C-alpha positions as CSV (number, residue, x, y, z in Angstrom):
1,M,-37.4,-75.5,66.0
2,L,-34.4,-77.6,65.2
3,R,-32.1,-74.9,66.5
4,V,-34.0,-74.7,69.7
5,S,-33.9,-78.5,70.1
6,I,-30.1,-78.5,69.5
7,L,-29.5,-75.7,72.0
8,F,-31.6,-77.5,74.6
9,F,-29.8,-80.8,74.0
10,V,-26.4,-79.1,74.5
11,A,-27.6,-77.2,77.6
12,S,-29.2,-80.2,79.2
13,T,-26.2,-82.4,78.4
14,L,-23.9,-80.0,80.2
15,A,-26.3,-79.8,83.1
16,V,-26.5,-83.6,83.4
17,S,-22.7,-83.7,83.3
18,M,-22.3,-81.2,86.1
19,L,-25.0,-82.8,88.2
20,A,-23.4,-86.3,87.8
21,S,-20.4,-85.1,89.8
22,D,-22.5,-83.9,92.6
23,P,-26.1,-84.9,92.3
24,P,-28.7,-83.0,94.3
25,R,-30.0,-84.7,97.5
26,I,-33.8,-84.8,98.0
27,V,-35.6,-85.8,101.2
28,F,-39.3,-86.7,100.9
29,L,-41.2,-86.6,104.1
30,T,-44.5,-88.5,104.0
31,G,-47.2,-89.1,106.5
32,D,-50.9,-88.5,106.0
33,E,-53.9,-90.5,107.1
34,E,-55.9,-90.0,103.9
35,Y,-54.1,-89.8,100.6
36,R,-51.5,-92.6,100.5
37,S,-48.5,-90.3,100.3
38,E,-46.5,-93.3,101.5
39,E,-47.1,-94.8,98.1
40,S,-47.1,-91.8,95.7
41,M,-44.0,-90.1,96.9
42,P,-41.7,-93.2,96.7
43,M,-43.0,-93.6,93.1
44,L,-41.9,-90.1,92.2
45,A,-38.6,-90.6,94.1
46,K,-37.8,-93.7,92.0
47,I,-38.3,-91.8,88.8
48,L,-36.0,-89.0,89.9
49,R,-33.3,-91.4,90.9
50,R,-33.5,-93.4,87.7
51,D,-33.9,-90.6,85.2
52,F,-31.7,-87.9,86.8
53,G,-29.3,-89.8,89.1
54,F,-30.4,-87.8,92.2
55,H,-29.7,-88.9,95.7
56,V,-33.2,-89.5,97.1
57,S,-34.5,-90.7,100.5
58,V,-38.1,-91.1,101.8
59,G,-39.2,-90.7,105.4
60,F,-42.3,-92.3,106.7
61,S,-44.6,-92.4,109.8
62,L,-43.9,-95.7,111.5
63,D,-45.6,-97.8,114.2
64,E,-43.6,-99.2,117.2
65,N,-42.7,-102.3,115.1
66,G,-41.2,-100.2,112.3
67,S,-44.1,-100.7,109.9
68,I,-45.5,-97.9,107.9
69,D,-48.6,-96.5,109.7
70,P,-50.0,-93.1,108.4
71,N,-51.9,-92.8,111.7
72,A,-48.7,-92.7,113.7
73,A,-48.8,-88.9,113.7
74,T,-45.8,-88.4,116.1
75,S,-43.5,-90.5,113.9
76,L,-41.5,-88.8,111.1
77,T,-38.3,-90.5,110.0
78,R,-35.3,-89.3,108.0
79,T,-35.5,-85.7,109.1
80,E,-31.9,-85.8,110.2
81,E,-31.0,-86.2,106.5
82,L,-32.2,-82.7,105.8
83,K,-28.9,-81.4,107.1
84,D,-27.3,-82.3,103.8
85,A,-30.4,-82.0,101.6
86,D,-30.8,-79.7,98.6
87,L,-34.6,-80.0,98.6
88,M,-37.3,-81.0,101.1
89,V,-40.5,-82.4,99.7
90,L,-43.5,-82.5,102.0
91,F,-46.6,-84.6,101.8
92,L,-47.8,-84.5,105.4
93,R,-51.1,-84.1,107.3
94,F,-51.5,-83.2,111.0
95,R,-48.1,-84.5,112.0
96,R,-46.8,-84.0,115.6
97,P,-43.1,-84.8,115.3
98,D,-40.9,-84.8,118.4
99,Q,-38.8,-81.7,119.1
100,A,-35.6,-83.1,117.6
101,S,-37.3,-84.1,114.4
102,F,-39.1,-80.8,114.0
103,R,-35.9,-78.9,114.7
104,H,-34.3,-80.6,111.7
105,I,-37.1,-79.2,109.6
106,L,-36.8,-75.7,111.0
107,D,-33.0,-75.8,110.6
108,Y,-33.5,-76.8,107.0
109,L,-35.8,-73.9,106.4
110,K,-33.4,-71.5,108.1
111,S,-30.7,-72.6,105.7
112,G,-32.6,-70.9,102.9
113,K,-33.2,-74.0,100.8
114,P,-36.2,-74.8,98.5
115,V,-39.4,-76.6,99.5
116,V,-42.0,-78.6,97.6
117,G,-45.5,-79.3,99.1
118,F,-48.4,-81.5,98.1
119,R,-52.0,-81.2,99.0
120,T,-52.4,-81.7,102.8
121,S,-49.1,-80.0,103.5
122,T,-51.2,-76.9,103.9
123,H,-52.0,-78.5,107.3
124,A,-48.8,-80.5,107.6
125,F,-48.5,-80.0,111.3
126,R,-50.9,-79.9,114.2
127,F,-49.3,-79.5,117.6
128,A,-50.9,-79.0,121.0
129,K,-52.3,-75.5,121.5
130,E,-49.7,-74.9,124.3
131,S,-46.8,-76.1,122.1
132,Q,-44.0,-73.7,121.2
133,Y,-44.7,-74.7,117.6
134,S,-48.4,-74.0,117.6
135,D,-48.0,-71.2,115.0
136,W,-47.5,-74.0,112.5
137,G,-51.0,-75.3,113.4
138,Y,-52.6,-76.7,116.4
139,Q,-55.6,-78.8,117.5
140,D,-58.1,-76.3,119.0
141,D,-60.8,-79.0,119.9
142,P,-59.4,-82.3,121.2
143,T,-62.9,-83.8,120.9
144,F,-63.0,-83.3,117.1
145,I,-60.6,-85.4,115.0
146,H,-60.4,-82.9,112.2
147,S,-60.1,-79.7,114.3
148,F,-57.4,-77.3,113.2
149,A,-56.4,-73.7,114.0
150,G,-53.5,-71.4,113.6
151,G,-51.1,-72.4,110.8
152,N,-50.0,-68.9,109.9
153,L,-46.3,-70.1,109.6
154,T,-47.4,-72.8,107.2
155,R,-49.3,-70.3,105.2
156,E,-46.2,-68.0,105.1
157,L,-44.1,-71.0,103.9
158,L,-46.4,-72.6,101.3
159,G,-48.9,-69.9,100.5
160,Q,-52.0,-71.1,102.3
161,K,-53.1,-73.1,105.4
162,W,-56.1,-75.4,105.6
163,I,-59.5,-73.6,105.0
164,T,-62.0,-76.0,103.3
165,H,-62.8,-77.9,100.1
166,H,-65.6,-78.4,97.8
167,G,-66.4,-81.9,99.0
168,H,-65.6,-85.4,97.8
169,F,-68.1,-87.5,96.0
170,S,-67.7,-91.1,94.8
171,D,-64.1,-90.9,96.1
172,G,-61.7,-92.5,93.5
173,Y,-64.5,-93.5,91.1
174,K,-64.7,-90.3,89.2
175,T,-62.7,-87.2,88.6
176,L,-63.8,-84.1,90.6
177,T,-61.6,-81.2,89.4
178,S,-60.9,-80.0,85.9
179,V,-57.3,-78.7,85.7
180,T,-56.2,-76.0,83.2
181,I,-53.1,-74.0,82.6
182,D,-53.1,-70.4,83.9
183,S,-52.8,-68.2,80.8
184,A,-50.3,-65.9,82.5
185,A,-47.9,-68.8,83.1
186,E,-47.9,-70.7,79.8
187,D,-44.1,-70.2,79.3
188,H,-43.2,-71.4,82.8
189,P,-40.8,-74.4,82.6
190,I,-42.9,-76.4,85.1
191,L,-45.7,-76.4,82.4
192,R,-43.6,-77.8,79.5
193,G,-45.5,-80.6,77.8
194,L,-48.5,-80.1,80.0
195,E,-52.1,-80.3,78.8
196,R,-55.4,-79.9,80.6
197,F,-56.5,-83.0,82.6
198,E,-59.1,-84.0,85.2
199,A,-58.0,-84.9,88.7
200,Y,-59.5,-87.2,91.3
201,S,-58.7,-84.6,94.0
202,W,-61.6,-82.5,95.2
203,L,-60.9,-78.9,94.9
204,Y,-59.3,-77.1,97.9
205,H,-60.3,-73.5,98.6
206,V,-57.2,-71.3,98.8
207,E,-58.1,-68.0,97.1
208,G,-61.1,-65.7,96.8
209,G,-64.0,-64.8,99.0
210,G,-61.7,-62.8,101.2
211,D,-58.8,-65.3,101.2
212,T,-55.5,-64.8,99.5
213,I,-52.3,-66.8,99.0
214,A,-49.5,-65.4,101.0
215,G,-46.3,-64.0,99.6
216,D,-45.4,-63.7,95.9
217,P,-47.3,-66.5,94.2
218,Q,-47.3,-67.1,90.5
219,F,-50.3,-69.3,89.7
220,L,-49.6,-72.2,87.3
221,L,-52.7,-74.3,87.2
222,N,-56.4,-73.5,87.9
223,G,-59.0,-76.0,89.0
224,K,-62.7,-76.0,88.6
225,S,-64.8,-78.2,90.8
226,L,-66.9,-80.7,88.8
227,Q,-69.2,-81.3,91.8
228,S,-69.3,-78.9,94.7
229,N,-71.0,-78.9,98.0
230,K,-70.4,-75.2,98.2
231,E,-72.4,-74.8,95.1
232,D,-75.2,-77.0,96.5
233,R,-75.3,-74.7,99.6
234,G,-75.2,-71.4,97.7
235,Q,-71.8,-70.5,99.0
236,L,-69.9,-69.8,95.8
237,N,-69.5,-66.1,96.6
238,R,-67.5,-67.1,99.6
239,Y,-65.8,-70.2,98.1
240,P,-65.5,-69.8,94.3
241,I,-66.0,-72.9,92.1
242,S,-62.6,-72.2,90.5
243,N,-59.4,-71.9,92.4
244,P,-55.6,-72.1,91.9
245,V,-54.4,-75.7,92.4
246,A,-50.7,-75.0,91.9
247,W,-48.3,-72.1,92.2
248,T,-44.7,-71.1,92.8
249,K,-43.5,-68.6,95.4
250,T,-40.5,-67.9,97.6
251,H,-40.1,-68.4,101.3
252,S,-37.8,-66.4,103.6
253,H,-37.8,-68.5,106.8
254,G,-34.0,-68.4,106.5
255,F,-31.6,-65.7,105.6
256,S,-32.4,-65.7,101.9
257,Y,-35.3,-66.2,99.6
258,A,-35.8,-69.8,98.4
259,R,-38.0,-71.4,95.8
260,V,-41.3,-73.0,96.7
261,F,-43.5,-75.2,94.5
262,M,-46.9,-76.0,95.9
263,T,-49.9,-78.0,94.6
264,T,-53.2,-78.8,96.3
265,L,-53.6,-81.9,94.1
266,G,-52.5,-85.2,95.4
267,H,-55.2,-87.9,95.5
268,P,-53.4,-91.2,95.1
269,Y,-55.2,-91.8,91.8
270,D,-54.0,-88.4,90.4
271,F,-50.5,-89.9,90.2
272,K,-51.8,-92.5,87.8
273,I,-52.3,-89.7,85.3
274,P,-49.1,-89.0,83.2
275,M,-49.8,-85.3,83.2
276,M,-49.9,-85.2,87.0
277,R,-46.6,-87.1,87.2
278,R,-45.0,-84.8,84.7
279,F,-46.2,-81.7,86.5
280,A,-45.0,-83.0,89.9
281,L,-41.6,-84.0,88.6
282,Q,-41.1,-80.7,86.8
283,G,-42.1,-78.8,89.9
284,I,-39.4,-80.6,91.8
285,L,-36.8,-80.0,89.1
286,W,-37.7,-76.3,89.1
287,A,-37.5,-76.0,92.9
288,L,-34.0,-77.4,92.6
289,S,-33.1,-74.8,90.0
290,C,-32.7,-77.6,87.5
291,E,-35.3,-76.4,85.0
292,E,-32.6,-76.8,82.2
293,L,-33.3,-80.6,82.6
294,I,-36.9,-80.1,81.5
295,P,-37.3,-80.7,77.7
296,P,-39.6,-78.5,75.6
297,N,-42.1,-81.4,75.5
298,G,-41.8,-82.2,79.2
299,V,-40.0,-85.0,81.1
300,G,-40.7,-88.7,80.8
301,T,-43.3,-90.1,83.1
302,E,-42.7,-93.9,82.9
303,I,-43.1,-95.4,86.3
304,D,-40.2,-97.4,87.7
305,G,-41.9,-100.6,88.8
306,V,-45.6,-100.7,89.7
307,Y,-47.8,-98.1,91.1
308,K,-51.1,-99.5,92.3
309,P,-52.0,-97.4,95.3
310,N,-54.9,-98.0,97.7
311,N,-57.7,-95.5,97.3
312,S,-57.9,-92.5,99.7
313,G,-59.6,-92.8,103.0
314,F,-59.1,-92.7,106.7
315,G,-58.5,-95.4,109.3
316,D,-57.3,-98.8,108.0
317,K,-57.4,-97.9,104.3
318,Y,-53.7,-98.0,103.9
319,K,-51.6,-101.2,103.1
320,K,-50.8,-102.9,106.4
321,G,-47.5,-104.4,107.4
322,L,-45.2,-102.6,104.9
323,K,-41.7,-101.6,105.8
324,P,-40.0,-98.6,104.3
325,D,-37.8,-100.9,102.2
326,D,-40.9,-102.4,100.6
327,L,-41.8,-99.1,99.0
328,F,-38.4,-97.5,98.6
329,E,-35.0,-99.3,98.7
């Protein structure tokens, strides 16, 4: 064990030295009406900047006054910085960015670089049905706020598009998914120092009952719903009570295969859990091909500053009047 620790220390020291001369650049794109990505992603970004010296920026959805507004679905800032980025991190839901902003995203993907996705990024975009980008997802019923169709290109990129979930109960007041390590992935560097935990996220359905995750996924974590409306309705043959909640894969939207790390967890209170923060940070490091920076017992999870997010929820549940600099300077 001592020999392993010494070898890891030497390898990680060399890696940090090389990274110090040219630190990776990460662009987080946030914007979702429900899960407070505008609070959780800057928290992770600060840890990455402090502990690893990475160049990190965070884009938001903003209102006409420049204040953060998750309901401003056509606004998505900092996409132009993807030109020089080494990693794009998505925590989006039903965004409709303008053509210039979306072209920045597509150009990034075509460059063959890695992607990390959280929870609602399975339905990150929802364009008009007649849009040239409708294969990324579109609104098939303008009278229904949650309508969604298409999304095959999102599935190709991240592994799955939006299908359904097992229902949320007592949102934020109790955990709803038991999370365990997939036995076939125990040695994966993303899972170093990880133990089972319970998440506030209600379980997304992504696999089983006729559905499969696209591409070449390696499942990392499995989730079991602790309270399920699918079970109440006798639908578990179609929507199993256990499903993958995290996996790696590759995408080939560009000219080469690039790493993808995806998790369907992401309730704002999930990120209060050290195991969730560790898992998210190590997924980002792996996507950057920086797994040599992950110690055998996992990375540190100490928050830089304060993380007291609002609970999930639609409408006006987010913190009003905040500017981007209030959450990430």
